[in-house]
C-alpha positions as CSV (number, residue, x, y, z in Angstrom):
1,X,-44.9,-57.0,71.5
2,X,-43.5,-56.9,68.0
3,X,-43.9,-53.1,67.9
4,X,-41.8,-52.7,71.0
5,X,-39.1,-55.0,69.6
6,X,-39.0,-53.0,66.4
7,X,-38.7,-49.7,68.3
8,X,-35.9,-51.1,70.4
9,X,-33.8,-52.1,67.4
10,X,-34.6,-48.9,65.5
11,X,-32.5,-47.0,68.0
12,X,-29.4,-49.2,67.7
13,X,-26.4,-48.7,65.5
14,X,-26.8,-49.8,61.9
15,X,-24.6,-52.8,61.2
16,X,-22.2,-52.2,58.5
17,X,-22.4,-48.4,58.6
18,X,-18.9,-47.5,59.9
19,X,-19.5,-43.8,59.5
20,X,-18.2,-43.1,63.0
21,X,-15.0,-45.0,62.1
22,X,-14.4,-42.9,59.0
23,X,-15.7,-39.3,59.3
24,X,-14.4,-38.0,62.7
25,X,-10.8,-37.5,63.7
26,X,-9.6,-39.6,66.6
27,X,-6.6,-38.2,68.5
28,X,-6.0,-41.2,70.8
29,X,-3.9,-44.2,69.7
30,X,-5.7,-47.0,67.9
31,X,-4.0,-50.4,67.5
32,X,-2.4,-50.1,64.1
33,X,-2.7,-46.3,64.1
34,X,-0.5,-45.1,67.1
35,X,-1.1,-41.4,66.3
36,X,-4.9,-41.8,65.9
37,X,-6.5,-40.9,62.6
38,X,-7.5,-37.8,60.7
39,X,-11.1,-37.0,59.7
40,X,-12.2,-38.8,56.6
41,X,-9.7,-41.6,56.9
42,X,-10.9,-45.1,57.4
43,X,-9.8,-46.7,60.6
44,X,-7.5,-49.7,60.1
45,X,-9.7,-51.6,62.6
46,X,-12.8,-51.3,60.3
47,X,-13.2,-54.6,58.4
48,X,-14.6,-55.1,54.9
49,X,-18.1,-55.3,56.3
50,X,-17.6,-51.9,58.1
51,X,-17.6,-53.5,61.5
52,X,-15.1,-52.7,64.2
53,X,-12.5,-55.5,64.8
54,X,-12.0,-54.1,68.3
55,X,-15.7,-54.0,69.4
56,X,-15.7,-55.4,72.9
57,X,-11.9,-55.5,73.1
58,X,-10.3,-53.5,75.9
59,X,-7.8,-52.0,73.4
60,X,-10.7,-50.2,71.7
61,X,-10.2,-46.4,72.3
62,X,-12.5,-45.0,75.0
63,X,-13.7,-42.3,72.5
64,X,-14.9,-45.0,70.2
65,X,-16.7,-46.9,72.9
66,X,-18.5,-43.6,73.9
67,X,-19.6,-42.9,70.4
68,X,-23.2,-44.2,70.3
69,X,-26.0,-44.2,67.8
70,X,-28.0,-40.9,67.7
71,X,-30.9,-40.8,65.3
72,X,-30.4,-37.0,64.7
73,X,-26.7,-37.4,64.0
74,X,-26.8,-40.7,62.1
75,X,-29.8,-39.9,60.0
76,X,-31.7,-42.4,57.9
77,X,-28.8,-44.1,56.2
78,X,-25.0,-44.4,56.1
79,X,-24.5,-41.5,53.6
80,X,-26.4,-39.1,55.9
81,X,-24.3,-40.3,58.9
82,X,-21.0,-39.7,57.0
83,X,-22.2,-36.2,55.9
84,X,-23.5,-35.2,59.4
85,X,-20.5,-36.5,61.3
86,X,-18.1,-34.8,58.9
87,X,-20.0,-31.5,59.3
88,X,-19.8,-31.9,63.1
89,X,-16.1,-32.6,62.8
90,X,-15.6,-29.4,60.8
91,X,-17.7,-27.3,63.3
92,X,-15.6,-28.5,66.3
């Protein structure tokens, strides 16, 4: 039982990472950023603990709600996630 719980949590977003709120550009409006945000710019809704203030809030942009944890993209730690998401941003 403990093994299955560990596997389930291993595939969830890392609390305090925030890479998906920094690395990619977001073209839709965000509360506090009406024109969205450029790549590499920290979202104003990302708090000091790198957690989204709008998580679960209907004002959260749909693009943000659809951005989920992906082990291949997010890597083993936050720095890898930042690098990989930034590289994907440049490629698209």
